[in-house]
C-alpha positions in Angstrom: -101.2 65.9 -5.2 -99.4 62.6 -4.5 -95.7 62.8 -3.6 -93.4 60.1 -4.8 -90.7 58.3 -2.8 -87.2 59.2 -3.9 -84.9 56.1 -4.2 -82.0 56.0 -1.7 -79.3 58.1 -3.2 -76.2 56.9 -1.4 -74.8 53.3 -1.2 -75.0 52.4 2.5 -72.4 49.6 2.4 -69.7 52.0 1.1 -69.9 54.5 4.0 -67.0 54.9 6.3 -68.0 54.5 10.0 -71.7 54.5 9.4 -73.5 51.1 9.1 -76.0 50.1 6.5 -78.5 49.4 9.3 -78.4 53.0 10.4 -79.1 54.3 6.9 -81.7 51.7 6.1 -83.5 52.4 9.4 -83.4 56.1 8.8 -84.6 55.9 5.2 -87.4 53.4 5.9 -88.8 54.7 9.1 -88.1 58.4 9.3 -88.1 59.4 5.7 -90.8 57.0 4.8 -93.0 58.1 7.7 -92.5 61.7 6.6 -93.6 60.9 3.1 -96.6 59.0 4.2 -97.7 61.8 6.5 -97.2 64.3 3.7 -99.4 62.3 1.3 -102.1 61.9 4.0 -102.2 65.6 4.7 -102.1 66.4 1.0 -105.0 64.1 0.3 -107.0 65.7 3.2 -106.3 69.2 1.8 -107.3 68.2 -1.7 -110.6 66.7 -0.4 -111.8 69.4 1.8 -114.2 72.2 0.8 -112.5 75.5 1.9 -115.9 77.2 2.1 -117.2 74.6 4.6 -114.0 74.1 6.6 -112.9 76.3 9.5 -109.8 78.6 9.1 -108.3 76.8 12.1 -108.5 73.4 10.4 -107.0 74.7 7.2 -104.2 76.4 9.0 -103.4 73.3 11.0 -103.3 71.1 7.9 -101.1 73.6 6.1 -98.6 73.7 9.0 -98.5 69.9 9.0 -98.0 69.9 5.3 -95.1 72.3 5.5 -93.4 70.3 8.2 -93.8 67.0 6.4 -92.8 68.5 3.0 -89.6 70.1 4.5 -88.8 66.8 6.3 -89.0 64.8 3.0 -87.0 67.4 1.1 -84.3 67.6 3.8 -84.1 63.9 4.2 -83.6 63.4 0.4 -80.9 66.0 0.5 -79.2 64.3 3.5 -79.0 60.9 1.8 -77.8 62.6 -1.4 -75.0 64.3 0.6 -73.4 61.0 1.6 -71.3 58.5 -0.3 -68.0 60.1 -1.1 -64.6 61.0 0.4 -65.4 64.0 2.6 -61.7 65.0 2.6 -61.6 65.5 -1.2 -63.3 68.8 -2.0 -63.2 69.4 -5.8 -61.7 72.6 -7.1 -64.9 74.4 -7.9 -66.5 73.7 -4.6 -63.3 74.5 -2.7 -63.0 77.8 -4.5 -66.6 78.7 -3.5 -66.0 77.8 0.2 -62.8 79.7 0.3 -64.5 82.8 -1.3 -67.4 82.7 1.2 -65.8 81.4 4.3 -62.1 82.4 3.8 -61.0 78.7 3.7 -62.4 75.2 3.5 -61.2 74.5 7.0 -63.0 77.5 8.4 -66.2 76.4 6.7 -65.8 72.9 8.1 -65.2 74.2 11.7 -68.3 76.4 11.5 -70.5 73.7 10.0 -69.4 71.2 12.7 -69.9 73.7 15.5 -73.5 74.3 14.4 -74.0 70.5 14.4 -72.5 69.9 17.8 -74.6 72.7 19.3 -77.7 70.6 18.3 -76.4 67.4 19.9 -78.9 65.8 22.1 -81.7 67.8 20.6 -83.0 67.9 17.1 -82.6 69.9 13.9 -80.7 70.3 10.7 -77.4 72.0 9.6 -77.4 73.2 6.0 -75.0 74.6 3.5 -77.2 77.0 1.5 -76.8 79.1 -1.6 -78.4 82.5 -1.5 -79.2 83.8 -5.0 -79.9 87.3 -3.7 -76.4 87.6 -2.3 -74.6 85.2 -4.6 -72.9 83.4 -1.8 -73.0 80.3 0.4 -73.9 80.4 4.1 -74.2 77.8 6.9 -77.4 77.7 8.8 -79.0 75.6 11.5 -82.6 75.0 12.4 -84.2 73.3 15.4 -87.1 71.8 13.4 -88.3 71.2 9.9 -89.9 74.6 9.5 -86.8 76.8 9.8 -85.0 77.9 6.7 -83.7 80.9 4.8 -86.4 82.3 2.4 -85.1 82.1 -1.1 -82.1 79.9 -0.1 -81.2 76.7 -1.9 -79.7 74.0 0.4 -76.9 72.0 -1.3 -75.7 70.0 1.7 -77.7 68.7 4.7 -76.8 67.1 8.0 -79.6 65.6 10.0 -79.1 66.2 13.7 -82.3 64.5 15.0 -81.3 61.7 17.3 -82.8 59.1 15.0 -80.0 59.9 12.5 -77.3 58.5 14.8 -78.4 56.7 17.9 -78.3 53.2 16.4 -74.6 53.5 15.6 -73.3 56.2 18.0 -75.7 56.3 21.0 -75.5 59.8 22.5 -72.1 60.5 20.9 -73.2 63.1 18.4 -69.7 64.4 18.0 -68.5 61.1 16.6 -71.5 61.0 14.3 -70.8 64.5 13.0 -67.2 63.5 12.3 -68.4 60.4 10.4 -70.8 62.4 8.3 -68.0 64.8 7.4 -65.8 61.9 6.3 -68.6 60.7 4.0 -69.7 63.8 2.2 -70.1 63.3 -1.5 -68.6 66.5 -2.7 -69.1 65.8 -6.4 -72.8 65.6 -5.8 -72.7 68.7 -3.6 -70.8 70.6 -6.3 -73.4 69.5 -8.9 -76.2 71.0 -6.8 -74.1 74.1 -6.1 -73.6 74.7 -9.8 -77.3 74.2 -10.5 -78.2 76.6 -7.7 -75.7 79.2 -8.8 -77.6 79.5 -12.1 -80.7 80.7 -10.3 -80.8 84.5 -10.8 -81.2 86.8 -7.8 -84.5 88.6 -7.2 -85.2 91.1 -9.9 -84.0 94.6 -8.7 -86.1 97.8 -9.0 -85.8 98.9 -12.6 -86.6 102.5 -13.7 -86.3 102.4 -17.4 -86.9 106.1 -17.8 -83.9 106.8 -15.6 -81.7 103.9 -16.8 -78.8 106.2 -17.8 -78.8 108.1 -14.5 -76.0 106.9 -12.1 -77.3 105.6 -8.8 -75.5 105.1 -5.5 -76.6 102.9 -2.6 -77.1 104.1 0.9 -74.2 101.8 2.0 -71.9 103.4 -0.5 -72.9 106.9 0.6 -72.3 105.9 4.3 -68.9 104.5 3.3 -68.0 107.7 1.6 -69.0 109.7 4.6 -67.1 107.5 7.0 -64.0 107.8 4.7 -64.3 111.6 4.7 -64.8 111.7 0.9 -65.9 115.2 -0.1 -69.5 115.3 -1.5 -72.5 117.5 -1.6 -75.7 115.8 -0.3 -78.8 117.4 -1.6 -82.2 116.6 0.0 -84.5 117.1 -2.9 -87.7 116.0 -1.3 -90.7 118.0 -2.5 -91.7 120.8 -0.2 -95.1 119.2 0.7 -93.1 116.2 2.1 -90.5 118.3 4.0 -93.2 120.4 5.7 -94.4 117.2 7.4 -90.9 115.9 8.2 -89.0 116.3 11.4 -85.8 114.7 10.1 -83.2 115.2 7.5 -80.1 113.1 6.6 -77.1 114.3 8.6 -74.8 116.3 6.4 -77.5 117.0 3.8 -78.9 120.4 2.7 -82.5 120.7 1.6 -83.1 122.3 -1.8 -86.4 122.8 -3.5 -86.4 120.4 -6.5 -88.7 122.7 -8.4 -86.3 125.6 -8.3 -83.0 124.0 -9.3 -82.0 127.0 -11.3 -82.2 129.2 -8.2 -79.7 127.2 -6.1 -77.5 125.4 -8.6 -75.0 128.3 -8.5 -74.3 127.5 -4.8 -72.8 124.1 -5.6 -69.1 123.3 -5.9 -68.4 122.0 -9.4 -65.4 120.2 -8.2 -67.3 117.9 -5.8 -69.6 115.0 -6.4 -73.3 115.7 -5.8 -75.6 113.1 -4.4 -79.3 113.9 -4.5 -82.2 112.0 -2.9 -85.9 112.3 -2.5 -88.4 110.4 -0.3 -88.2 106.9 -1.8 -85.6 107.2 -4.5 -87.9 107.4 -7.5 -88.7 110.3 -9.8 -87.8 113.5 -8.0 -84.3 112.5 -6.9 -83.6 111.1 -10.3 -84.9 114.2 -12.1 -82.8 116.5 -9.9 -79.7 114.5 -10.7 -80.5 114.8 -14.4 -80.9 118.5 -14.1 -77.5 118.8 -12.3 -75.8 116.6 -14.8 -77.1 118.7 -17.6 -75.6 121.7 -15.8 -72.2 120.0 -15.8 -72.1 118.4 -12.3 -71.0 114.9 -11.4 -74.3 114.0 -9.9 -76.1 110.8 -9.0 -79.1 109.9 -7.0 -79.3 107.8 -3.8 -81.3 104.7 -4.4 -84.1 104.2 -1.9 -84.0 107.9 -0.8 -84.7 109.2 2.7 -86.4 106.1 4.0 -83.7 103.7 2.7 -81.2 105.8 4.6 -83.2 105.6 7.8 -83.9 101.8 7.3 -80.1 101.3 7.0 -79.6 103.0 10.3 -78.1 106.2 8.8 -77.8 109.3 11.0 -80.4 112.0 10.8 -80.8 115.4 12.5 -83.7 117.6 13.2 -85.0 119.2 10.0 -85.2 123.0 10.0 -86.5 124.4 6.7 
């Protein structure tokens, strides 16, 4: 496909401490060159016959395409981040920064520290929205290929030397300060509001167990650390436990096919958390059986392997 040039978003003559020549040079040479490279690689990819082209050639072209595409996207975001009063953070954006960084000032200090660390080298500093976690994070990358998968950048600072040498020479610190003075927060807020509408990745949904309470491994660990009384029931089927060397610390294994035989051993005054191998049917069905028997029971999402993946403590399993 053919990629189109994005018009310059900011008005260079309005910037405080950054000359039009710096922005014009950056836009024409660096952004323009990235777009031309992107279109050249894209045309080459469109024209080649995958069946007659080596895997090495396709891999090289796709790497080049990714670098050029990211460069154009980040440059467009960089220019769209400039043109305002960087000191005037609008209420919605200020509230988001305070929520995720404790304060606007703390966000600013962290963002600038990341930028200054890249001084004399190359890379980008980004303020990025993560739909999965519903929060903003700062990130830095030493080239065009680094980024958070699934993240949506809303503010970009170019720390390649071409972004500041004409005006600031090697004084990257002065450039970073000038950039911060010129952030167009209204534009950043607009992008943030759009990004916040993107839903997080769809979670695991087990419709047949939709009315069975679930608890995460993190919640279970927090309860254990807090000394909250609970009964942990390892309900992995026998054919799994006979091959296992480990069991969750604090848990007791009970055969899920013989609930009636052991349910009388449980304390009706304490919460029961059941789990199986992966957190699917068996743990859920055991929780259902216990709830029908009058217990406050739930299943641990992700089961035994989620507990291990989260670094939860286990002990030697002795059936």
